C-alpha positions as CSV (number, residue, x, y, z in Angstrom):
1,M,-13.9,6.7,-3.8
2,Q,-13.9,8.4,-0.5
3,E,-13.8,5.2,1.1
4,L,-10.9,4.1,-1.1
5,E,-9.3,7.0,0.0
6,V,-9.3,6.3,3.7
7,K,-8.5,2.6,3.2
8,T,-5.2,3.8,1.4
9,Y,-4.5,6.4,3.8
10,N,-4.9,3.8,6.4
11,F,-2.9,1.2,5.0
12,T,0.0,3.9,4.6
13,V,-0.4,4.8,8.1
14,Q,-0.4,1.3,9.5
15,G,2.2,0.2,7.3
16,I,4.8,3.1,8.2
17,G,3.7,2.4,11.9
18,L,4.7,-1.2,11.4
19,I,8.0,-0.5,9.7
20,K,9.1,2.1,12.6
21,S,8.5,-0.6,15.0
22,L,10.2,-3.3,13.0
23,E,13.3,-1.0,12.7
24,K,13.5,-0.9,16.5
25,E,13.0,-4.6,17.1
26,F,14.0,-6.7,13.8
27,P,15.8,-3.9,11.5
28,E,16.9,-7.0,9.3
29,K,12.9,-7.0,8.3
30,V,12.7,-3.6,6.7
31,N,13.9,-2.2,3.6
32,S,13.6,1.2,1.9
33,E,11.8,-0.5,-1.0
34,L,9.2,-1.5,1.6
35,R,8.9,1.9,3.0
36,Q,8.9,3.8,-0.5
37,N,6.1,1.5,-1.8
38,I,3.9,1.6,1.6
39,G,4.2,5.6,1.3
40,N,3.4,5.5,-2.2
41,V,-0.3,3.8,-1.9
42,S,-1.9,6.7,-0.3
43,L,0.2,9.2,-2.0
44,K,-0.2,8.1,-5.6
45,F,-4.3,7.9,-4.7
46,M,-4.3,11.1,-3.6
47,D,-2.5,12.4,-6.6
48,A,-5.1,10.7,-8.7
49,L,-8.0,12.4,-6.8
50,D,-6.3,15.6,-7.6
51,A,-5.5,15.1,-11.2
52,Q,-7.0,17.8,-13.6
53,E,-6.7,15.5,-16.6
54,N,-7.6,11.9,-17.0
55,E,-4.4,10.7,-18.4
56,N,-2.8,11.8,-15.0
57,F,-5.8,10.2,-13.1
58,A,-5.1,6.9,-14.9
59,K,-1.6,7.1,-14.5
60,N,-1.7,7.7,-10.7
61,I,-4.4,5.0,-10.2
62,R,-2.0,2.6,-11.9
63,E,1.0,3.7,-9.9
64,C,-1.2,3.1,-6.8
65,S,-2.0,-0.3,-7.8
66,S,1.5,-1.3,-8.5
67,S,2.7,0.1,-5.1
68,T,0.1,-1.7,-3.4
69,M,1.0,-4.8,-5.2
70,K,4.6,-4.6,-4.4
71,S,3.9,-3.7,-0.6
72,E,2.1,-6.8,-0.3
73,E,4.9,-8.9,-2.2
74,L,7.8,-7.3,0.3
75,L,5.5,-7.9,3.3
76,T,5.0,-11.5,2.1
77,E,8.8,-12.1,1.4
78,M,9.3,-10.6,4.9
79,G,8.6,-14.1,6.2
80,T,7.4,-14.9,9.8
81,I,8.2,-12.0,12.5
82,Q,9.0,-13.7,15.8
83,N,6.7,-11.0,17.6
84,E,2.9,-11.9,17.8
85,T,1.6,-8.3,17.3
86,F,4.1,-7.5,14.5
87,E,2.9,-10.6,12.6
88,N,-0.7,-10.0,13.0
89,Q,0.0,-6.6,11.9
90,K,1.7,-7.5,8.8
91,N,-0.9,-10.1,8.0
92,A,-3.6,-7.4,8.3
93,L,-1.7,-5.4,6.2
94,I,-1.4,-8.0,3.6
95,K,-5.0,-8.6,3.8
96,E,-6.0,-5.0,3.2
97,S,-3.5,-4.9,0.4
98,K,-5.5,-7.4,-1.5
99,I,-8.8,-5.6,-0.8
100,I,-7.3,-2.1,-2.1
101,R,-6.1,-3.7,-5.3
102,E,-9.5,-5.5,-5.9
103,R,-11.0,-2.1,-5.9
104,L,-8.2,-0.5,-7.7
105,D,-8.4,-3.1,-10.7
106,T,-12.1,-2.4,-10.7
107,I,-11.3,1.1,-11.4
108,I,-8.5,0.5,-13.9
109,K,-10.6,-1.9,-16.0
110,K,-13.1,1.0,-16.6
111,L,-10.3,3.4,-17.5
112,I,-10.0,4.7,-21.1
113,Y,-6.4,6.1,-20.7
């Protein structure tokens, strides 16, 4: 779980960093939905870890997975960025989102709630 916590945190930090950079260079590529979903990935995972009840843990893990999937979709829909560094960062985030979702799906399959 600790490894996944680090992955979700790094995903969010790197995603917010990309968004901040894009806002300066390509503001048309950024929307508030992307920012919100990327931020929720780490937030919801940490909420799950802090949950006192299994039901809250399950809810937050599912919301984390949903935010990860939506982030991946929004990053993909962004299309090609005419800056190699930003494009590479975007592609790395898409790849990382798939890894995070796979691990979250493994957890979700084991949930009772």
